[in-house]
N, C-alpha and C positions, 0 to 999 in steps of 0.2 A: 764414308770416311770423315764426315763432319767438316769438310772443307768449306770455308766461307767463300761463297761466290760473289756476294755483294753485301755492303753494309751502308746504312743510311748516313747522311752527312753528320747529323747530330751525334750519333753514337761513335763515329770516328773521332770527333773532337774529344769526347770523354774517354774513350778507350783507344788511344792512338795505334796500338798494335794491330787493330783490325784492318788497317790500310795495307798491311803486308800481304803480298800475293801468296796464295796457296797455304795459308795457315789454317789450323783446325780450331773449331769453336771450343772444344773441351780444353785447349791449352789456356784459354783466357777466362773461361767461365766454368762453374760447377752448378749442377741442378740442386736447388734447395727444396723445391716442391714441384711435383710429387717426388717421392724418394724412389726413383727408378734409375737403372743404368743409363749412362749417357750414350745411347745409340738411337739410330733412326727407327729401328723396329720397336724399341721400347716406347719411344715417344708416340709412335703411331697407335699403340695400344691405349694410350691415355690422351688421345688427340683432343678430347672434349674437356680436358682439365685445364685449369689456369696454371701456366708454367712460370716459376720464379727462378731466375738465374742470379748468381752472385759472382762478381769478378774475383779472380785469384790474386792474392796479394803479391805473390812472388813475380807475377808477370807485369805488375803495374810500375810506372816510373818511380824514381827515387822520391819525388815530391809527394807521392801518395802514401808513404810509409806511416805517417801519423794520422792519416785520414781514414774514416770508416769506408768499408768496401761498398761499392755501388750495387744495388739490387735492381733487376729488371723484372717487370711483371707483364705477361701478355699471352697471346693465343698462338697456337701452332696450326698452320694450314699446310696440308700435303698437296703439292702440285704434281699430279700424275704425269702430265705431258712432259714436264721438265725434269721429273725425278728429283725434285728439290723440295725442301721444307722451308716454308716462309714463317718467320717469327715476328709477329706484329706486337711490339712491346713499348713500354714507357717506363721511366724510372719509378721505383717503388718508394715513394716519399709520403710523409704524413704532415710534416711541419716545416716552417721556414727555417728552423734551426737545423734540421736534417739537410735541407737544401744548401744552407751556408757551409755546413761541415764538409760537404762534397764539392764546394766551390762551384756550385751551379747557380743558374738564375731561373726565374719563373718562365722566362722566354725560351729556355731550353726544352720546355715541355710543350708538346703539340697543342695547338689552340682547342682542338676538339676533344682532348683528353680530360676525363673527369678528375685526374690527379690535381690539376690546377684548383678546381673547386674544392676538392678535399683538403688541400693545403690551406687554402684561404678560410674554409669553414673551421678547420682545426685551430688556425691562428686566432680566429674570432672567439672560439670556445676557450682557448688558453687565456686570451685577454680577459674574457668574462670571469674565468676562474681566478685569475690573478686579482681582478677587481674585487671579486667576492672575498678572496683571502685578505686583501687589504682592508675591506670593510670589517671582516671578522677581527683582524688585529686591532683596528681602530676601536671597535666595539669593546674588545678586552681592555685596551688602554683606558677607554672612558669608564669602564666598570671599576678598574683599579683606582683611577683618579676620583671617581665618585665615592669609592670606599674610603680613600684617604681624606676626601673632603668631609665625609660624614664623621670620621674620627676627629678631625680638626674642629668641626662644628660642635661635637660633644665636649671637647676640651674647652672651647670658648664659652659654651653654655654653662659648663661646670664652674668656670671662673666667674662668669656673670652672676650665677645663682649664689655664689659664695659672697658676693658683694651686695646683692639686692634680693628681696623676696621673689620667689619664682613668678607669681602672677603679676607682680609689678614689673619685673624684668621683661616678661612677655609683652606687656602693654607698651613698654618703651621700644622694644624691637619692632613692634607694629606701627610705631610712630604716633601712638595715641597719647593723649594728655592723662597723666595719672592724677586722679582727684585725691585731695587730702581727705582722710577719714577720721571720724570721731569714734573712739572706743570707750564705752561706758565704764568698763572695769578691766584692768589688767594689772599685772604685778611686775615691778621693775626692780632690778638688782644692780648695785654698783659694788665694785671691789677695788682695793688698791694694796700696794705692798707697803708694809710698815717700815719706816725709816728709809724709804727709797732714795730720798735726796742725799742722805749720808752715804748710802751704798754707792751712788753715782760719783760722789766726790772722791771716793777712795779706790775706784776700780777703773780699769781700762774700758773704753766704749764697747769693745767686742765682747767683754765679759758680761756687760749689761744686756747686750743684744742676745747672747746665748742663754742667759738666765730667763729673760722674758719669753724668748721663743720656746724654751723648754716648758715653761709654765702655760703659755697660751695654747700650745699644741694639745695639751691635756684638757684645758678648758674647752677648746673647740670641739674635741671629741665628745665631751660631756653634753654640749649643746645638742648634738645628734641623739645621744642616749636619752635625754629627757625632753627632747622636742621643744626647745625654747629658741628664740631668735636672738642672735648676737647682733646688737645694734652697732657698736664700735669699740675701738680701743684707742685711748689717748695716753701715750706714755705707759705708766703702770696701771692706769685705770681701765677696768673691763666692765662693759655694760651689756646686760641682756634683758629681755622682756618675755613674759609669758602672756598669751592671749592676744598678741599682735604679731603679724598682720592678720592671722586667722584666729578669730575669737573662739576660745574654748572655756568650758566651765571649770576645768582643773588647772587654770593658769598658776594659782598660788602654790599648789602642791608640786607642780613641775619645777618652778623656780626654787622652792624650798629644798627639793631633792638635789637640784643642780648646785645650790649653795653648799650643802653638806658634802657633795663630791669635790667642790673646790677646796674646801678645808683639808680634805684627805689628800688631794693631789698636790697641794702646796707643800705638804710634809716631805714629798719626794724631790723637791727642787732646792738646790743648795744655794745658800747665801755666799757669793764669791769673796766676801770680806771675812766673815767669821767661820765659814765652813759648815755652819749649822743650817737646818731647814729654814726657809724663809717663812715669815709670818704675813698673813693678809688680813685685812678688815673687810667685812661684808655687810652691806646694808640693804634692806628690802622694804618696799612700800607698795601698797595696793591703792589704786584709784583710777580716775578717768584720764585719758590723754588724747591729743590730736596727733596724727601721724601722716606724713607725706614725703614725697621725693623733693629734695632741694638741690638746685644746681644742674647745669648741663654738662660741664666737664667734671668727670668723676662724681656723678650724681650719688647722693646718699639718702637712705630712707631714715628720716629723723623723727624723733618723738618730741612733742612740746606740751608744756603744761606744768602746773604746780606739783603734780605727782612726781615728775622727773626731779624737781628741786628737792622735794622731801626725801626721795630715795637716796639722792646724793648726800643729804644731811645725815641720814641714818648711817651711811658708810663713814663719813668724816667724824661723826661723834661716837663711832663704834669702838670696840676693844679688840686688840690683836687676837687672831685665831678664833674670833667669835662672830656669830651671825646676828646682827642687830635688826630687830623687827619693829615696825611702827604698829600702832594699835589696830589700824585697818588690816594690815597683813596678818596680825595675830588673830583677829576675828575670822578671817578666811580659813585659817589653819586650825582653829580651836577644836573642831570635832573631826579632824582628819588624821588621827593616829600619829601626831607629832608631839614630842616632849618639848615644852617651852617653860621658861622661868621668867618671872617678872623682874625687870631691872628697876622699875619705878619711874618717878617723874624726873626728867632732866631738862636743862635749859638748852634749847636748840636755836642756833644762830638764825635770826630772821623769822623764827616761828614761835618764839616764846617757849613756855613749858609744854612738854609732850610726855605722855605715858608710853614707855617702850618696853620691849621684851627681848629675850635671847632665845634663839632656836638651838636646841641641844641635839636632838636625834630624831630619826624616823623609827617609831616603835615596831613597825612590821617589816621593814626592809633591812636586809643585811648589807654589810659594806660592799661585797661583790656586786650586789644588785644596784646599789647606789652608783658604783663606778662602772657599771655596764660590763663587768667581767663574766666569763662563763661560770 
């Protein structure tokens, strides 16, 4: 009849109803494993199996309503002389969390029971898994941070390379001293806006900034198209060089094509005073220069030598919307498919009389090619 003859002290604490005299075991427990009827005869047939019991929720105290039901796991032993079945069992628990859910303590488990070891081993395994997960999360966070850092590094490098030649910038990043270099031959270009002083006097500052920005954005794009190096801008003056910092034999052709592109680009920039396209003067000269990095705060890659002065004079003695060439620049372009006309001999401030020329067009390149358009 499954009457409970005797119950251990620990199980009585956990399932208080077992203290009641004459109660039946199936009132408080159901068999989870093996799936057999709850009778002595059925149990005897599976006597060698491990039996798992689970407490019935309806028989548990009110405080147990929100708590998971307790499961017991153990062995059945038939005692023939007493006609009784002995169930040697212990709580079926795997983790400390399950122990806490049932408001039990590790001391409630018999010292000789492997459940203690199982719980502690599982707890250790869970701790290791959590540590492993934390490491994975940190690894992912580091990967994302590394990716962001790489993106920021690229932005910083792009900004640095826009200010200094790449190999010079790399040397400065490595803390090396950048040696000044002598270039036997290069081509320098200067340009400025005609009547810029008058425009400034009649315009708002923002209009001047917008005009110059519109013009310089196009010029900057052309430096990439023709692979020339932009040295600096001062006000309306724009300076580029071919053959520096990387010497190339085609320095004069590159600068000449860039100058032709400047004249075309300037036609698309509006004079804020008159509303007409702005006019620029361009001067080009070929010769030797010294080049090096000057300064520690905002270091600049500067060019020095008489070639710079003569190129500047070519621009200041030039004609609006014309490209003014010195004789040395003319000699470099003479056999390179460029159309040029002679200006003649002019008086150049500080240099005396000089024979100069005007660059008209590139005979073999169309406007789209000069401007780097598809």
